[in-house]
Steps between C-alpha positions, in 0.01 A plus 500: 500500500232633269157614605254213467255509212145541624174430318664324208305327225589233250370233268585211273563557128138443391366694804270216606670502843548839664615586848534797735749528785390734777815475711872516451706289261846362568773588250554244223705184551610284206474125564710278275398164650428221254126505572459876449707486181278231353170655611584847367731411212793701642501598869237625742527874565255552785386743762273398788233615740278344763199309374261734682632795296423360155164472328483273196229554238482173309266436209549126544838456333726508810643153561734375769779251445607338827838332536729415792393763750397780267208619289553689173211707362468548127238602244367199308399728211834670417742297714640793701673408824349725766547378859697271728387397849719295735311216667671568834391867503171558314476848656748624238461509124772570249398688187680472165645850469441520125124481554490824703375817330779764486619702665588245769757707691675171578858393440664159470714447809639146480507167322449166676592147396759645263678163506199363307495773233515362148831510314368739232417770756741772609431595860495868598818543702383832645245337733530267796517135388413206725524125430206420731157644573517819702193640325319577823786692658 
């Protein structure tokens, strides 16, 4: 297991939404579920932290899309996918890993919902692959 990243920063493409994480970040998990594929355009590569360890500086462009038990945060200016919050556990927030400022010191550890991955995508056989959601474990 890698050392958790502390005091990470990140932002959307146009930098209208910025955030700071003051606690640890979980290693990255790739989610291939149909919803994440369509919201991101490929798959969701995300880390996570607790909601009390993230501070979001929003200039008014952060929007939330709510659907079937989850909220997705994105920038309405540039369209960047930034966050994901499960309705059943709002104390945790997932962060799109590509929006973090490097170095992240994170690694991708597994892929979930691989049975829903699109047919054009070649899965990385070197990591743990799961057909369901074990993202929290």
